C-alpha positions in Angstrom: 134.6 -30.6 -30.1 132.3 -31.8 -32.7 129.9 -30.0 -31.0 132.0 -27.3 -30.8 132.6 -26.8 -34.6 128.9 -27.5 -35.6 128.1 -24.7 -33.1 130.7 -22.4 -34.6 129.3 -23.3 -37.8 125.6 -22.8 -37.3 126.7 -19.6 -35.7 128.5 -18.5 -38.8 125.4 -19.6 -41.6 123.3 -17.3 -38.9 125.9 -14.6 -39.2 126.7 -14.6 -35.7 130.4 -14.6 -34.8 132.0 -17.3 -32.9 134.6 -16.5 -30.0 136.5 -19.6 -31.3 137.0 -17.5 -34.4 137.7 -14.0 -32.8 140.5 -12.2 -34.3 143.8 -13.5 -32.6 145.6 -10.9 -30.4 149.5 -10.5 -30.0 150.0 -12.2 -26.7 152.2 -9.5 -25.4 148.9 -7.0 -25.7 146.8 -9.2 -23.6 148.7 -11.0 -20.9 147.9 -8.6 -18.0 146.0 -5.7 -17.2 148.3 -3.3 -18.1 149.6 -4.7 -21.1 146.0 -4.5 -22.5 145.0 -1.0 -21.4 148.8 -0.1 -22.8 147.8 -1.5 -26.2 144.2 0.2 -26.4 146.4 3.7 -25.8 148.9 2.9 -27.9 146.6 1.8 -31.1 144.3 5.1 -30.8 147.5 7.3 -30.7 149.2 8.9 -33.4 150.3 11.6 -35.2 148.1 13.1 -38.0 148.3 11.3 -41.3 149.4 8.3 -39.1 147.6 4.8 -39.9 146.4 3.3 -36.6 146.1 -0.7 -36.4 142.3 -0.9 -36.4 142.9 -5.2 -36.3 144.8 -5.3 -33.4 142.3 -3.1 -31.8 139.3 -5.2 -32.5 141.8 -8.0 -31.2 141.5 -7.0 -28.0 137.6 -6.8 -26.9 135.4 -9.7 -26.3 132.3 -10.8 -28.4 129.7 -8.2 -27.2 131.9 -5.4 -26.1 131.1 -1.5 -26.1 132.6 1.8 -25.8 130.1 4.1 -24.7 131.0 8.2 -24.1 128.9 10.1 -21.5 128.2 13.6 -23.1 125.9 16.4 -22.4 123.1 17.0 -24.9 121.8 20.3 -26.1 118.9 20.3 -23.5 121.7 19.7 -20.7 120.6 16.5 -19.9 123.8 13.7 -19.5 123.2 10.3 -22.2 125.4 7.6 -22.9 126.3 7.0 -26.3 126.8 3.4 -27.2 129.3 1.9 -29.6 130.5 -1.4 -31.0 134.1 -1.4 -31.8 133.9 -1.5 -35.0 131.4 1.4 -34.9 133.9 3.4 -32.6 136.1 2.9 -35.7 133.9 3.9 -38.5 132.5 7.2 -36.3 135.7 8.0 -34.9 139.2 6.1 -36.9 139.0 8.8 -39.8 139.0 12.2 -37.6 141.8 10.5 -35.3 144.3 10.0 -38.3 143.7 13.3 -39.9 144.2 15.5 -37.1 146.4 13.5 -34.5 145.2 12.6 -31.7 147.5 10.9 -28.7 145.8 9.8 -25.5 148.0 9.2 -22.4 147.0 7.5 -19.3 148.5 9.5 -16.1 146.5 7.8 -13.4 144.6 4.5 -12.6 143.1 2.2 -9.8 142.4 -0.9 -10.7 140.3 -3.5 -8.6 140.1 -7.5 -9.3 137.8 -10.8 -8.4 138.4 -13.8 -9.8 138.4 -13.9 -13.5 136.7 -9.6 -13.8 138.9 -6.4 -13.3 137.7 -2.6 -13.6 140.4 -0.1 -13.9 139.6 3.5 -13.4 142.0 5.1 -16.1 142.4 9.0 -16.1 143.6 10.3 -19.4 144.7 13.6 -20.9 144.3 14.1 -25.1 146.6 15.8 -27.1 146.8 16.5 -31.1 150.8 15.5 -31.4 153.4 14.0 -28.2 155.0 16.6 -27.7 151.9 19.5 -27.2 152.2 21.5 -24.3 148.7 22.3 -24.4 145.4 19.6 -23.8 142.2 19.6 -25.4 140.6 17.1 -23.4 141.0 15.1 -19.9 138.8 12.7 -18.6 138.6 8.8 -17.3 137.9 5.5 -19.1 136.5 3.1 -17.3 137.4 -0.5 -18.5 135.9 -3.7 -17.6 138.0 -6.2 -18.1 137.7 -10.6 -18.1 140.5 -13.0 -18.2 139.5 -16.2 -19.7 142.1 -18.6 -18.2 144.0 -17.6 -20.8 144.0 -14.2 -21.8 142.5 -10.7 -20.8 139.6 -9.3 -22.8 138.2 -5.6 -23.0 134.7 -5.5 -22.1 133.4 -2.6 -22.0 134.9 1.3 -22.0 132.6 3.7 -20.9 134.3 7.1 -20.5 133.6 10.9 -20.0 135.5 13.9 -20.3 136.4 16.3 -17.7 134.4 20.0 -17.5 134.5 22.9 -15.9 132.0 21.7 -13.4 133.1 17.9 -13.5 136.8 18.2 -12.4 138.9 15.0 -12.2 138.8 14.4 -8.4 142.6 14.3 -6.8 141.9 10.7 -5.3 141.9 10.0 -9.7 144.9 11.8 -10.1 143.3 15.0 -10.5 144.3 18.4 -9.0 
């Protein structure tokens, strides 16, 4: 135990984070894959002017976690934009809160092996819950790990649907 405390103290002194000091998540949010995915969608969703619980968001991610969007650049080449949970909040948080954003899962395929899991989660995005028109659809690829006590998000990797890239039927598309 003393080595753990010394290791954490050393990590803090060097500006590193220590997993033992990670933000405490609500136990209900991390008890299952269903719960942690529901928590992500709930935290990022809300009406215009509604603050998000970014501390809850951060508590869902493992140390070193990434969020990555696949986007098509001006050249036509596809690129991966990589963010940390903190930089996602910095880059997208104010827009989500200003404009309103509701992302809802409509289909999922989950696979597990030992302590790891992968969930292909098809989503629809609207500005308000009651909006009849969507502004985006796509697939979030969640990589997760269970440490023996709770689930952690290791990565969220997504791509939006486009005219040449529709969601296939096996992932809930039409």
